[in-house]
Gaussian input, Z-matrix of N, CA and C with variables (Angstrom, degrees):
# hf/3-21g

backbone

0 1
 N
 C     1     B1
 C     2     B2     1     A1
 N     3     B3     2     A2     1     D1
 C     4     B4     3     A3     2     D2
 C     5     B5     4     A4     3     D3
 N     6     B6     5     A5     4     D4
 C     7     B7     6     A6     5     D5
 C     8     B8     7     A7     6     D6
 N     9     B9     8     A8     7     D7
 C    10    B10     9     A9     8     D8
 C    11    B11    10    A10     9     D9
 N    12    B12    11    A11    10    D10
 C    13    B13    12    A12    11    D11
 C    14    B14    13    A13    12    D12
 N    15    B15    14    A14    13    D13
 C    16    B16    15    A15    14    D14
 C    17    B17    16    A16    15    D15
 N    18    B18    17    A17    16    D16
 C    19    B19    18    A18    17    D17
 C    20    B20    19    A19    18    D18
 N    21    B21    20    A20    19    D19
 C    22    B22    21    A21    20    D20
 C    23    B23    22    A22    21    D21
 N    24    B24    23    A23    22    D22
 C    25    B25    24    A24    23    D23
 C    26    B26    25    A25    24    D24
 N    27    B27    26    A26    25    D25
 C    28    B28    27    A27    26    D26
 C    29    B29    28    A28    27    D27
 N    30    B30    29    A29    28    D28
 C    31    B31    30    A30    29    D29
 C    32    B32    31    A31    30    D30
 N    33    B33    32    A32    31    D31
 C    34    B34    33    A33    32    D32
 C    35    B35    34    A34    33    D33
 N    36    B36    35    A35    34    D34
 C    37    B37    36    A36    35    D35
 C    38    B38    37    A37    36    D36
 N    39    B39    38    A38    37    D37
 C    40    B40    39    A39    38    D38
 C    41    B41    40    A40    39    D39
 N    42    B42    41    A41    40    D40
 C    43    B43    42    A42    41    D41
 C    44    B44    43    A43    42    D42
 N    45    B45    44    A44    43    D43
 C    46    B46    45    A45    44    D44
 C    47    B47    46    A46    45    D45
 N    48    B48    47    A47    46    D46
 C    49    B49    48    A48    47    D47
 C    50    B50    49    A49    48    D48
 N    51    B51    50    A50    49    D49
 C    52    B52    51    A51    50    D50
 C    53    B53    52    A52    51    D51
 N    54    B54    53    A53    52    D52
 C    55    B55    54    A54    53    D53
 C    56    B56    55    A55    54    D54
 N    57    B57    56    A56    55    D55
 C    58    B58    57    A57    56    D56
 C    59    B59    58    A58    57    D57
 N    60    B60    59    A59    58    D58
 C    61    B61    60    A60    59    D59
 C    62    B62    61    A61    60    D60
 N    63    B63    62    A62    61    D61
 C    64    B64    63    A63    62    D62
 C    65    B65    64    A64    63    D63
 N    66    B66    65    A65    64    D64
 C    67    B67    66    A66    65    D65
 C    68    B68    67    A67    66    D66
 N    69    B69    68    A68    67    D67
 C    70    B70    69    A69    68    D68
 C    71    B71    70    A70    69    D69
 N    72    B72    71    A71    70    D70
 C    73    B73    72    A72    71    D71
 C    74    B74    73    A73    72    D72
 N    75    B75    74    A74    73    D73
 C    76    B76    75    A75    74    D74
 C    77    B77    76    A76    75    D75
 N    78    B78    77    A77    76    D76
 C    79    B79    78    A78    77    D77
 C    80    B80    79    A79    78    D78
 N    81    B81    80    A80    79    D79
 C    82    B82    81    A81    80    D80
 C    83    B83    82    A82    81    D81
 N    84    B84    83    A83    82    D82
 C    85    B85    84    A84    83    D83
 C    86    B86    85    A85    84    D84
 N    87    B87    86    A86    85    D85
 C    88    B88    87    A87    86    D86
 C    89    B89    88    A88    87    D87
 N    90    B90    89    A89    88    D88
 C    91    B91    90    A90    89    D89
 C    92    B92    91    A91    90    D90
 N    93    B93    92    A92    91    D91
 C    94    B94    93    A93    92    D92
 C    95    B95    94    A94    93    D93
 N    96    B96    95    A95    94    D94
 C    97    B97    96    A96    95    D95
 C    98    B98    97    A97    96    D96
 N    99    B99    98    A98    97    D97
 C   100   B100    99    A99    98    D98
 C   101   B101   100   A100    99    D99
 N   102   B102   101   A101   100   D100
 C   103   B103   102   A102   101   D101
 C   104   B104   103   A103   102   D102
 N   105   B105   104   A104   103   D103
 C   106   B106   105   A105   104   D104
 C   107   B107   106   A106   105   D105
 N   108   B108   107   A107   106   D106
 C   109   B109   108   A108   107   D107
 C   110   B110   109   A109   108   D108
 N   111   B111   110   A110   109   D109
 C   112   B112   111   A111   110   D110
 C   113   B113   112   A112   111   D111
 N   114   B114   113   A113   112   D112
 C   115   B115   114   A114   113   D113
 C   116   B116   115   A115   114   D114
 N   117   B117   116   A116   115   D115
 C   118   B118   117   A117   116   D116
 C   119   B119   118   A118   117   D117
 N   120   B120   119   A119   118   D118
 C   121   B121   120   A120   119   D119
 C   122   B122   121   A121   120   D120
 N   123   B123   122   A122   121   D121
 C   124   B124   123   A123   122   D122
 C   125   B125   124   A124   123   D123
 N   126   B126   125   A125   124   D124
 C   127   B127   126   A126   125   D125
 C   128   B128   127   A127   126   D126
 N   129   B129   128   A128   127   D127
 C   130   B130   129   A129   128   D128
 C   131   B131   130   A130   129   D129
 N   132   B132   131   A131   130   D130
 C   133   B133   132   A132   131   D131
 C   134   B134   133   A133   132   D132
 N   135   B135   134   A134   133   D133
 C   136   B136   135   A135   134   D134
 C   137   B137   136   A136   135   D135
 N   138   B138   137   A137   136   D136
 C   139   B139   138   A138   137   D137
 C   140   B140   139   A139   138   D138
 N   141   B141   140   A140   139   D139
 C   142   B142   141   A141   140   D140
 C   143   B143   142   A142   141   D141
 N   144   B144   143   A143   142   D142
 C   145   B145   144   A144   143   D143
 C   146   B146   145   A145   144   D144
 N   147   B147   146   A146   145   D145
 C   148   B148   147   A147   146   D146
 C   149   B149   148   A148   147   D147
 N   150   B150   149   A149   148   D148
 C   151   B151   150   A150   149   D149
 C   152   B152   151   A151   150   D150
 N   153   B153   152   A152   151   D151
 C   154   B154   153   A153   152   D152
 C   155   B155   154   A154   153   D153
 N   156   B156   155   A155   154   D154
 C   157   B157   156   A156   155   D155
 C   158   B158   157   A157   156   D156
 N   159   B159   158   A158   157   D157
 C   160   B160   159   A159   158   D158
 C   161   B161   160   A160   159   D159
 N   162   B162   161   A161   160   D160
 C   163   B163   162   A162   161   D161
 C   164   B164   163   A163   162   D162
 N   165   B165   164   A164   163   D163
 C   166   B166   165   A165   164   D164
 C   167   B167   166   A166   165   D165
 N   168   B168   167   A167   166   D166
 C   169   B169   168   A168   167   D167
 C   170   B170   169   A169   168   D168
 N   171   B171   170   A170   169   D169
 C   172   B172   171   A171   170   D170
 C   173   B173   172   A172   171   D171
 N   174   B174   173   A173   172   D172
 C   175   B175   174   A174   173   D173
 C   176   B176   175   A175   174   D174
 N   177   B177   176   A176   175   D175
 C   178   B178   177   A177   176   D176
 C   179   B179   178   A178   177   D177
 N   180   B180   179   A179   178   D178
 C   181   B181   180   A180   179   D179
 C   182   B182   181   A181   180   D180
 N   183   B183   182   A182   181   D181
 C   184   B184   183   A183   182   D182
 C   185   B185   184   A184   183   D183
 N   186   B186   185   A185   184   D184
 C   187   B187   186   A186   185   D185
 C   188   B188   187   A187   186   D186
 N   189   B189   188   A188   187   D187
 C   190   B190   189   A189   188   D188
 C   191   B191   190   A190   189   D189
 N   192   B192   191   A191   190   D190
 C   193   B193   192   A192   191   D191
 C   194   B194   193   A193   192   D192
 N   195   B195   194   A194   193   D193
 C   196   B196   195   A195   194   D194
 C   197   B197   196   A196   195   D195
 N   198   B198   197   A197   196   D196
 C   199   B199   198   A198   197   D197
 C   200   B200   199   A199   198   D198
 N   201   B201   200   A200   199   D199
 C   202   B202   201   A201   200   D200
 C   203   B203   202   A202   201   D201
 N   204   B204   203   A203   202   D202
 C   205   B205   204   A204   203   D203
 C   206   B206   205   A205   204   D204
 N   207   B207   206   A206   205   D205
 C   208   B208   207   A207   206   D206
 C   209   B209   208   A208   207   D207
 N   210   B210   209   A209   208   D208
 C   211   B211   210   A210   209   D209
 C   212   B212   211   A211   210   D210
 N   213   B213   212   A212   211   D211
 C   214   B214   213   A213   212   D212
 C   215   B215   214   A214   213   D213
 N   216   B216   215   A215   214   D214
 C   217   B217   216   A216   215   D215
 C   218   B218   217   A217   216   D216

   B1=1.4533
   B2=1.5615
   B3=1.3751
   B4=1.4737
   B5=1.4823
   B6=1.3182
   B7=1.4843
   B8=1.5646
   B9=1.3137
   B10=1.4625
   B11=1.5242
   B12=1.3218
   B13=1.4264
   B14=1.5560
   B15=1.3895
   B16=1.4205
   B17=1.5598
   B18=1.3148
   B19=1.4639
   B20=1.5316
   B21=1.3710
   B22=1.4582
   B23=1.5698
   B24=1.3497
   B25=1.4496
   B26=1.5633
   B27=1.3295
   B28=1.4901
   B29=1.5522
   B30=1.3366
   B31=1.4524
   B32=1.5424
   B33=1.2818
   B34=1.4853
   B35=1.5280
   B36=1.2985
   B37=1.4449
   B38=1.4853
   B39=1.3095
   B40=1.4328
   B41=1.5337
   B42=1.3148
   B43=1.4997
   B44=1.5051
   B45=1.3270
   B46=1.5163
   B47=1.5205
   B48=1.3289
   B49=1.4838
   B50=1.5324
   B51=1.2413
   B52=1.5065
   B53=1.5130
   B54=1.3265
   B55=1.4875
   B56=1.5553
   B57=1.3466
   B58=1.4777
   B59=1.5741
   B60=1.2679
   B61=1.4762
   B62=1.4794
   B63=1.3627
   B64=1.4568
   B65=1.5179
   B66=1.3318
   B67=1.4880
   B68=1.4962
   B69=1.2932
   B70=1.5036
   B71=1.5037
   B72=1.3394
   B73=1.4272
   B74=1.5006
   B75=1.3445
   B76=1.4910
   B77=1.4541
   B78=1.3307
   B79=1.4305
   B80=1.5539
   B81=1.3364
   B82=1.4509
   B83=1.5237
   B84=1.2965
   B85=1.4698
   B86=1.5282
   B87=1.3281
   B88=1.4820
   B89=1.4817
   B90=1.3188
   B91=1.4603
   B92=1.5438
   B93=1.3292
   B94=1.4771
   B95=1.5205
   B96=1.3593
   B97=1.4591
   B98=1.4999
   B99=1.3575
   B100=1.4554
   B101=1.5730
   B102=1.3075
   B103=1.4933
   B104=1.5437
   B105=1.3069
   B106=1.4144
   B107=1.5232
   B108=1.3385
   B109=1.4503
   B110=1.5167
   B111=1.3480
   B112=1.4634
   B113=1.5223
   B114=1.3154
   B115=1.4925
   B116=1.4971
   B117=1.3327
   B118=1.4482
   B119=1.4864
   B120=1.3439
   B121=1.4612
   B122=1.4806
   B123=1.2951
   B124=1.4673
   B125=1.5197
   B126=1.2964
   B127=1.4651
   B128=1.5499
   B129=1.3659
   B130=1.4303
   B131=1.5634
   B132=1.3183
   B133=1.4365
   B134=1.5269
   B135=1.3418
   B136=1.4928
   B137=1.5034
   B138=1.3595
   B139=1.4843
   B140=1.5599
   B141=1.2985
   B142=1.4506
   B143=1.5367
   B144=1.2975
   B145=1.4692
   B146=1.4845
   B147=1.3115
   B148=1.4292
   B149=1.5282
   B150=1.2963
   B151=1.4996
   B152=1.5457
   B153=1.2745
   B154=1.4493
   B155=1.5191
   B156=1.3522
   B157=1.4609
   B158=1.5557
   B159=1.3221
   B160=1.5010
   B161=1.5079
   B162=1.3184
   B163=1.4698
   B164=1.4708
   B165=1.3534
   B166=1.4397
   B167=1.4940
   B168=1.3285
   B169=1.4671
   B170=1.4911
   B171=1.3439
   B172=1.4835
   B173=1.5184
   B174=1.3067
   B175=1.4459
   B176=1.5399
   B177=1.3037
   B178=1.4774
   B179=1.5170
   B180=1.3129
   B181=1.4984
   B182=1.5437
   B183=1.3606
   B184=1.4326
   B185=1.5076
   B186=1.3263
   B187=1.4443
   B188=1.5254
   B189=1.3595
   B190=1.4317
   B191=1.5441
   B192=1.2946
   B193=1.4804
   B194=1.5684
   B195=1.3366
   B196=1.4546
   B197=1.5754
   B198=1.3311
   B199=1.4842
   B200=1.5074
   B201=1.3569
   B202=1.4930
   B203=1.5497
   B204=1.2646
   B205=1.4745
   B206=1.5387
   B207=1.3183
   B208=1.4473
   B209=1.5054
   B210=1.2785
   B211=1.4517
   B212=1.4971
   B213=1.2757
   B214=1.4756
   B215=1.4716
   B216=1.3097
   B217=1.4683
   B218=1.5598
   A1=108.76
   A2=113.51
   A3=118.14
   A4=108.22
   A5=116.34
   A6=121.83
   A7=106.10
   A8=115.75
   A9=119.44
   A10=108.79
   A11=118.79
   A12=125.40
   A13=110.28
   A14=118.11
   A15=121.58
   A16=108.88
   A17=114.10
   A18=121.16
   A19=111.55
   A20=116.84
   A21=120.40
   A22=108.75
   A23=112.86
   A24=118.03
   A25=104.90
   A26=114.38
   A27=118.72
   A28=110.13
   A29=116.12
   A30=120.69
   A31=105.66
   A32=115.09
   A33=122.35
   A34=109.48
   A35=116.50
   A36=122.90
   A37=108.17
   A38=118.42
   A39=126.91
   A40=108.69
   A41=117.83
   A42=123.28
   A43=109.50
   A44=118.54
   A45=119.55
   A46=112.29
   A47=117.11
   A48=119.47
   A49=111.61
   A50=114.49
   A51=119.72
   A52=111.10
   A53=114.38
   A54=120.40
   A55=107.10
   A56=115.13
   A57=119.19
   A58=109.50
   A59=116.14
   A60=122.01
   A61=107.38
   A62=115.28
   A63=120.81
   A64=106.31
   A65=114.86
   A66=120.62
   A67=109.90
   A68=114.52
   A69=123.40
   A70=110.51
   A71=114.01
   A72=119.04
   A73=107.28
   A74=115.88
   A75=118.91
   A76=111.61
   A77=117.49
   A78=123.51
   A79=104.74
   A80=115.94
   A81=122.59
   A82=111.37
   A83=115.25
   A84=118.48
   A85=106.79
   A86=115.50
   A87=122.48
   A88=107.28
   A89=115.92
   A90=121.95
   A91=110.04
   A92=116.53
   A93=120.74
   A94=114.82
   A95=117.98
   A96=121.90
   A97=108.73
   A98=116.80
   A99=122.63
   A100=108.42
   A101=115.86
   A102=120.34
   A103=108.72
   A104=116.73
   A105=123.15
   A106=109.72
   A107=117.92
   A108=122.48
   A109=111.28
   A110=118.29
   A111=119.07
   A112=110.05
   A113=116.29
   A114=123.52
   A115=107.61
   A116=116.21
   A117=121.63
   A118=109.65
   A119=118.01
   A120=122.52
   A121=108.54
   A122=118.55
   A123=123.23
   A124=110.32
   A125=117.70
   A126=121.41
   A127=111.59
   A128=118.26
   A129=118.26
   A130=112.96
   A131=117.99
   A132=121.37
   A133=107.98
   A134=114.78
   A135=118.04
   A136=111.41
   A137=117.89
   A138=120.77
   A139=108.87
   A140=114.43
   A141=118.74
   A142=107.32
   A143=115.95
   A144=121.21
   A145=110.17
   A146=120.94
   A147=125.34
   A148=107.63
   A149=116.54
   A150=119.84
   A151=112.00
   A152=114.96
   A153=123.60
   A154=111.98
   A155=121.96
   A156=119.51
   A157=113.21
   A158=116.28
   A159=119.82
   A160=107.21
   A161=120.16
   A162=121.75
   A163=111.13
   A164=121.11
   A165=122.73
   A166=116.47
   A167=114.66
   A168=121.19
   A169=115.35
   A170=117.09
   A171=122.67
   A172=111.55
   A173=114.45
   A174=123.27
   A175=107.50
   A176=116.40
   A177=122.03
   A178=110.09
   A179=113.24
   A180=121.40
   A181=105.63
   A182=115.59
   A183=121.31
   A184=110.32
   A185=119.42
   A186=125.11
   A187=106.60
   A188=115.74
   A189=119.82
   A190=111.45
   A191=117.98
   A192=121.49
   A193=108.61
   A194=115.25
   A195=119.04
   A196=112.38
   A197=115.88
   A198=121.59
   A199=109.37
   A200=117.36
   A201=120.86
   A202=109.81
   A203=114.54
   A204=122.91
   A205=104.62
   A206=117.90
   A207=124.02
   A208=109.76
   A209=119.77
   A210=124.70
   A211=108.90
   A212=122.32
   A213=126.32
   A214=113.53
   A215=115.73
   A216=123.97
   A217=110.89
   D1=136.87
   D2=177.56
   D3=-152.23
   D4=147.68
   D5=175.69
   D6=-136.07
   D7=139.99
   D8=-177.58
   D9=-131.82
   D10=130.86
   D11=176.24
   D12=-115.49
   D13=119.58
   D14=-175.20
   D15=-66.32
   D16=135.32
   D17=178.42
   D18=-108.11
   D19=-58.63
   D20=-173.86
   D21=-170.36
   D22=171.12
   D23=174.04
   D24=-96.14
   D25=147.64
   D26=-177.22
   D27=-143.99
   D28=135.72
   D29=177.97
   D30=-92.44
   D31=139.99
   D32=-179.34
   D33=-141.06
   D34=148.31
   D35=177.82
   D36=-83.88
   D37=131.02
   D38=179.33
   D39=-125.47
   D40=175.05
   D41=174.10
   D42=-59.52
   D43=-27.11
   D44=-178.12
   D45=-94.30
   D46=5.35
   D47=-174.19
   D48=113.11
   D49=-167.26
   D50=178.24
   D51=-77.26
   D52=132.58
   D53=-175.00
   D54=-129.70
   D55=153.98
   D56=172.91
   D57=-92.63
   D58=135.37
   D59=175.66
   D60=-127.77
   D61=158.49
   D62=173.69
   D63=-104.65
   D64=132.49
   D65=179.07
   D66=-100.61
   D67=128.19
   D68=176.84
   D69=-123.45
   D70=154.65
   D71=165.18
   D72=-94.03
   D73=122.14
   D74=-175.17
   D75=-112.22
   D76=144.22
   D77=171.95
   D78=-116.19
   D79=114.64
   D80=178.65
   D81=-114.50
   D82=150.30
   D83=178.28
   D84=-112.16
   D85=116.64
   D86=177.42
   D87=-118.26
   D88=117.37
   D89=175.96
   D90=55.75
   D91=40.75
   D92=175.45
   D93=83.48
   D94=-3.27
   D95=-177.80
   D96=-108.06
   D97=125.59
   D98=179.87
   D99=-83.01
   D100=128.13
   D101=179.09
   D102=-126.59
   D103=140.84
   D104=175.24
   D105=-99.15
   D106=123.94
   D107=-174.55
   D108=-137.60
   D109=152.32
   D110=170.18
   D111=-74.19
   D112=139.59
   D113=-176.69
   D114=-125.87
   D115=129.56
   D116=171.03
   D117=-109.44
   D118=136.08
   D119=-179.10
   D120=-127.49
   D121=147.93
   D122=179.04
   D123=-153.50
   D124=163.17
   D125=-175.53
   D126=-67.06
   D127=-25.81
   D128=-178.99
   D129=-94.99
   D130=-2.60
   D131=-179.54
   D132=-89.77
   D133=118.06
   D134=-174.41
   D135=-110.82
   D136=-4.88
   D137=-177.28
   D138=-130.21
   D139=161.22
   D140=176.11
   D141=-83.18
   D142=126.82
   D143=-179.24
   D144=-122.92
   D145=133.82
   D146=175.73
   D147=-87.22
   D148=117.85
   D149=-173.78
   D150=-74.66
   D151=151.50
   D152=-177.33
   D153=-60.08
   D154=-44.90
   D155=-179.91
   D156=-55.82
   D157=-39.96
   D158=-179.38
   D159=-73.27
   D160=-41.02
   D161=-177.54
   D162=-66.99
   D163=-25.71
   D164=176.54
   D165=-65.72
   D166=-17.05
   D167=177.47
   D168=-90.52
   D169=-3.40
   D170=-178.32
   D171=-136.73
   D172=156.56
   D173=178.24
   D174=-81.74
   D175=123.34
   D176=179.12
   D177=-121.30
   D178=126.93
   D179=178.97
   D180=-124.98
   D181=125.31
   D182=177.26
   D183=-121.00
   D184=127.43
   D185=173.71
   D186=-124.80
   D187=89.11
   D188=-173.42
   D189=-63.74
   D190=-36.27
   D191=-177.81
   D192=-62.08
   D193=-38.98
   D194=-179.47
   D195=-87.18
   D196=-7.57
   D197=-177.37
   D198=67.35
   D199=39.93
   D200=-177.82
   D201=-117.19
   D202=136.03
   D203=172.18
   D204=-131.10
   D205=121.44
   D206=-178.83
   D207=-118.47
   D208=127.77
   D209=-176.87
   D210=-124.96
   D211=117.56
   D212=-176.74
   D213=-123.59
   D214=-179.67
   D215=-179.49
   D216=-75.82

């Protein structure tokens, strides 16, 4: 489940130069918990990516071999 509310357009520096992105307020559901996060979208972005500023506020544990991603407070 996910919901996105458009906020504004934003220019950001990327490896390819300055690009335009759309900024949304997103509500995502991870393991039954609803979380509100900033979401950037662009024409070249084809996957959902959790941004570093948001992840720095939470504990993230990844065990790829076990197929486990744990996100805490």
